[in-house]
Every structure is written in structure tokens, then in C-alpha cells.
PAKOL-633431 format. One line per field, with one value per residue: x, z, y of N, C-alpha, C in turn. Coordinates in steps of 0.2 Angstrom, whole numbers. Last residue first. Example, Ala and Ser with C-alpha at 12.3 -4.5 7.8 and 13.67 -1.06 7.14 Angstrom:
<atoms>
n_px 64, 66 $
n_pz 35, 39 $
n_py -11, -28 $
ca_px 68, 62 $
ca_pz 36, 39 $
ca_py -5, -22 $
c_px 64, 66 $
c_pz 39, 39 $
c_py 0, -16 $
</atoms>
This chain:
<atoms>
n_px -244, -245, -259, -266, -262, -268, -280, -288, -306, -318, -324, -323, -331, -330, -337, -336, -329, -319, -308, -298, -304, -304, -291, -288, -295, -288, -275, -278, -281, -269, -260, -270, -280, -283, -289, -300, -305, -320, -333, -333, -331, -320, -323, -332, -323, -316, -326, -328, -315, -315, -326, -320, -309, -304, -288, -288, -286, -277, -275, -261, -255, -259, -252, -239, -237, -249, -258, -258, -270 $
n_pz -330, -335, -338, -327, -319, -325, -334, -339, -341, -351, -353, -349, -356, -356, -356, -368, -382, -390, -386, -386, -377, -365, -363, -360, -347, -340, -340, -332, -320, -317, -315, -303, -294, -292, -301, -289, -276, -278, -285, -302, -311, -318, -325, -335, -342, -348, -355, -365, -371, -376, -385, -394, -399, -401, -409, -425, -427, -434, -446, -448, -439, -445, -458, -453, -447, -454, -445, -447, -448 $
n_py -29, -16, -15, -19, -8, 3, 6, 21, 22, 27, 39, 55, 69, 87, 100, 106, 98, 93, 87, 97, 106, 98, 97, 110, 111, 101, 107, 119, 112, 106, 117, 124, 125, 138, 146, 153, 142, 135, 130, 137, 147, 144, 132, 138, 146, 135, 129, 139, 139, 126, 126, 136, 130, 114, 112, 103, 85, 72, 66, 68, 59, 47, 48, 49, 37, 25, 12, -5, -17 $
ca_px -245, -238, -254, -267, -260, -261, -279, -283, -300, -314, -328, -318, -332, -328, -337, -334, -334, -324, -314, -297, -303, -311, -294, -285, -297, -295, -276, -276, -286, -274, -259, -265, -278, -280, -282, -298, -301, -313, -332, -333, -337, -319, -318, -335, -328, -312, -323, -333, -318, -310, -326, -327, -308, -310, -292, -286, -290, -278, -281, -266, -255, -261, -260, -242, -237, -243, -258, -256, -266 $
ca_pz -327, -333, -343, -333, -317, -325, -328, -340, -337, -350, -351, -350, -352, -359, -351, -362, -377, -393, -387, -389, -384, -368, -365, -366, -353, -341, -343, -339, -323, -318, -321, -307, -296, -287, -303, -297, -278, -277, -278, -297, -307, -314, -320, -330, -339, -344, -350, -360, -367, -372, -380, -391, -395, -402, -403, -421, -428, -428, -443, -453, -438, -439, -458, -457, -443, -454, -448, -443, -452 $
ca_py -35, -18, -14, -23, -15, 2, 2, 16, 24, 21, 33, 50, 63, 80, 95, 110, 97, 98, 83, 91, 108, 101, 91, 108, 115, 100, 101, 120, 116, 102, 113, 125, 118, 134, 144, 153, 149, 134, 132, 131, 147, 150, 132, 134, 149, 140, 125, 137, 145, 128, 122, 137, 135, 118, 112, 108, 91, 77, 65, 71, 67, 49, 48, 55, 43, 28, 19, 1, -13 $
c_px -241, -238, -247, -261, -261, -259, -272, -282, -294, -307, -324, -322, -326, -329, -336, -334, -332, -330, -320, -303, -302, -310, -301, -289, -294, -297, -283, -277, -284, -280, -265, -265, -273, -278, -279, -291, -299, -310, -325, -331, -337, -325, -318, -330, -331, -317, -319, -331, -323, -312, -321, -327, -314, -310, -298, -291, -287, -281, -283, -273, -260, -261, -262, -250, -240, -243, -251, -256, -264 $
c_pz -329, -330, -341, -338, -323, -323, -329, -333, -339, -347, -349, -348, -354, -354, -353, -356, -371, -388, -389, -391, -388, -375, -368, -368, -360, -347, -345, -343, -330, -322, -322, -313, -301, -288, -297, -297, -286, -279, -276, -290, -302, -310, -316, -324, -333, -339, -345, -354, -363, -368, -374, -385, -391, -397, -404, -414, -423, -430, -437, -450, -442, -437, -451, -457, -447, -449, -448, -448, -448 $
c_py -40, -26, -16, -22, -20, -5, 0, 12, 19, 24, 27, 43, 58, 75, 88, 105, 101, 98, 87, 87, 102, 103, 93, 101, 113, 105, 100, 113, 117, 106, 109, 121, 118, 127, 140, 151, 148, 141, 130, 134, 142, 150, 138, 133, 145, 144, 130, 133, 143, 134, 124, 133, 137, 124, 116, 108, 97, 83, 69, 71, 71, 56, 49, 54, 49, 34, 21, 7, -7 $
</atoms>
């Protein structure tokens, strides 16, 4: 059974600001110039907020070849 768009949108929770702040602080102490990774750093911080974890894990990577095969 497919969820409706409204059900899917209703299930989306707000970003976890605490996780985002912790991720931002972690980014700032890593061995690299602050902000040197540009959008990648911002993406990692947003991902932390979405997953409510300052160090989110992605357990399954997308396999492009399987999708377009």
C-alpha cells in the first residue's frame, strides 16, 4: 500500500537543532580549515539534524548500477 503525499509529509519531523549544533562543532575541530569543504559540510550538518544524531551513520549506500541496470 502506497502512502499518500499528505501522510508522507505529515511523518516528516523537524530538524534536530541539538544534533546540528553538535555536528557543526565537530566539523569545526576536525583537521581541516574551517569551511573548506563548503556545501559538503553544510550537507553533513543538515543530515545530522534529519537523523537526530551528531554523527549519523549511513548503513546502506545506493548502488547506481543496480538502479539503472
